[in-house]
C-alpha positions as CSV (number, residue, x, y, z in Angstrom):
1,M,87.7,112.8,92.6
2,S,87.8,113.3,96.3
3,E,88.4,116.5,98.1
4,K,90.7,114.7,100.5
5,T,94.3,114.1,99.6
6,L,96.2,111.2,101.0
7,C,100.0,111.6,100.6
8,L,102.0,108.4,100.7
9,D,105.7,108.1,100.9
10,F,107.2,105.6,98.6
11,D,110.2,103.9,100.1
12,G,109.4,102.0,103.3
13,V,105.6,102.6,102.9
14,I,104.8,101.2,99.4
15,H,108.2,99.8,98.3
16,S,109.6,97.6,101.1
17,Y,113.0,99.3,100.7
18,T,114.8,96.3,102.3
19,S,117.9,96.8,100.1
20,G,118.3,100.5,100.9
21,W,119.0,103.3,98.6
22,K,120.4,102.2,95.2
23,G,119.8,105.4,93.3
24,P,116.6,107.2,92.1
25,A,115.8,104.8,89.3
26,E,116.8,101.5,91.0
27,I,113.8,100.0,93.0
28,P,114.8,96.4,93.6
29,D,112.4,95.3,96.4
30,P,108.8,94.0,96.5
31,P,105.9,96.0,97.9
32,V,105.2,96.2,101.6
33,P,102.6,93.6,102.3
34,G,99.1,95.0,101.9
35,A,100.3,98.2,100.2
36,L,98.7,97.6,96.8
37,Q,95.4,96.5,98.2
38,F,95.4,99.6,100.4
39,I,96.0,101.8,97.4
40,I,93.1,100.3,95.5
41,E,90.8,100.8,98.5
42,A,92.0,104.3,99.4
43,L,91.5,105.5,95.8
44,S,87.7,105.2,96.4
45,V,87.9,107.8,99.1
46,F,91.1,109.8,98.5
47,D,93.1,111.5,95.9
48,I,96.4,109.7,96.3
49,H,99.6,111.6,95.9
50,I,102.9,109.6,96.1
51,L,105.9,111.7,97.1
52,S,109.4,110.5,97.6
53,S,113.0,111.8,97.8
54,R,113.1,110.1,94.3
55,S,110.6,112.7,93.1
56,A,113.4,115.3,93.0
57,Y,115.2,113.4,90.3
58,K,114.2,113.4,86.6
59,V,114.2,109.6,86.5
60,G,112.5,109.2,89.9
61,V,108.8,109.5,89.1
62,P,109.0,107.4,85.9
63,A,110.9,104.7,87.8
64,M,108.3,104.7,90.6
65,Q,105.4,104.6,88.1
66,Q,107.0,101.6,86.3
67,W,107.7,99.8,89.5
68,L,104.1,100.2,90.6
69,I,102.8,99.0,87.2
70,E,105.0,95.9,87.5
71,A,104.0,95.3,91.1
72,F,100.2,95.4,90.2
73,K,100.8,93.1,87.2
74,A,102.7,90.6,89.4
75,T,99.6,90.3,91.6
76,G,97.5,89.3,88.6
77,H,96.1,92.7,87.5
78,S,96.0,93.6,83.9
79,Q,98.4,96.0,82.2
80,H,95.5,98.4,81.6
81,F,94.5,98.3,85.2
82,A,98.0,98.8,86.4
83,E,98.7,101.7,84.1
84,D,95.3,103.3,84.9
85,I,96.2,103.3,88.6
86,A,99.9,104.3,88.3
87,L,99.6,106.8,85.4
88,T,96.1,108.3,85.7
89,R,94.6,107.9,89.1
90,I,97.7,108.5,91.3
91,K,99.3,111.9,91.3
92,W,103.1,112.2,91.5
93,P,104.0,115.6,92.9
94,T,107.6,116.8,93.3
95,T,106.8,119.0,96.3
96,K,104.7,118.2,99.4
97,P,101.0,118.7,98.7
98,P,98.5,119.9,101.3
99,A,97.1,116.7,102.5
100,H,94.3,115.5,104.8
101,V,96.8,112.9,106.1
102,T,100.3,111.7,105.1
103,I,101.7,108.3,105.7
104,D,105.5,108.2,105.9
105,D,107.8,105.7,107.7
106,R,110.1,108.4,108.8
107,A,107.7,110.9,110.3
108,L,106.3,111.7,113.7
109,T,102.9,113.0,114.5
110,F,103.3,116.3,116.2
111,T,101.1,116.2,119.4
112,G,102.0,119.7,120.7
113,E,104.9,118.4,122.7
114,W,108.4,118.4,121.2
115,P,110.3,115.1,121.3
116,S,113.7,114.9,122.9
117,I,116.7,115.3,120.7
118,D,117.8,111.9,122.0
119,Y,114.5,110.3,120.8
120,L,115.0,111.8,117.4
121,L,118.6,110.6,117.1
122,N,117.6,107.1,118.0
123,F,114.5,107.0,115.7
124,K,114.1,103.9,113.6
125,P,111.5,103.3,110.9
126,W,109.2,100.3,111.4
127,N,111.3,98.0,109.1
128,K,114.5,98.7,111.0
129,Q,112.8,98.0,114.3
130,K,111.7,94.6,113.2
131,K,115.2,93.6,112.1
132,E,116.8,94.7,115.3
133,N,114.2,92.9,117.4
134,N,114.6,89.7,115.4
135,E,118.4,89.8,115.9
136,K,118.1,89.8,119.7
């Protein structure tokens, strides 16, 4: 186990979240490209914690764990490998852990300067920016 914690958001970071919110246990979309390989590589360096707004619901963590197992299996990994990653190696906190770094699609890095309220009101996560740019 590493001494460094990497906290990953689930929706929009691991789960592509293209369908939007369907409830804490409904996770209909595929992984973000590269997410599963990133998790495998990061586990050699970090303790990974996956935290989501789903984590606050009793059904949320088991739904995310099952989704991750199925996602790993869909890429050719064995049931044992998928369960080991999702159920043993990854931690599933229900509150924000102290982390070396957090990856979240709806967060800003605080640089010591406060963003404008207008900037915050117009914030778009990466997957919404692409859609809007492609529509133009």
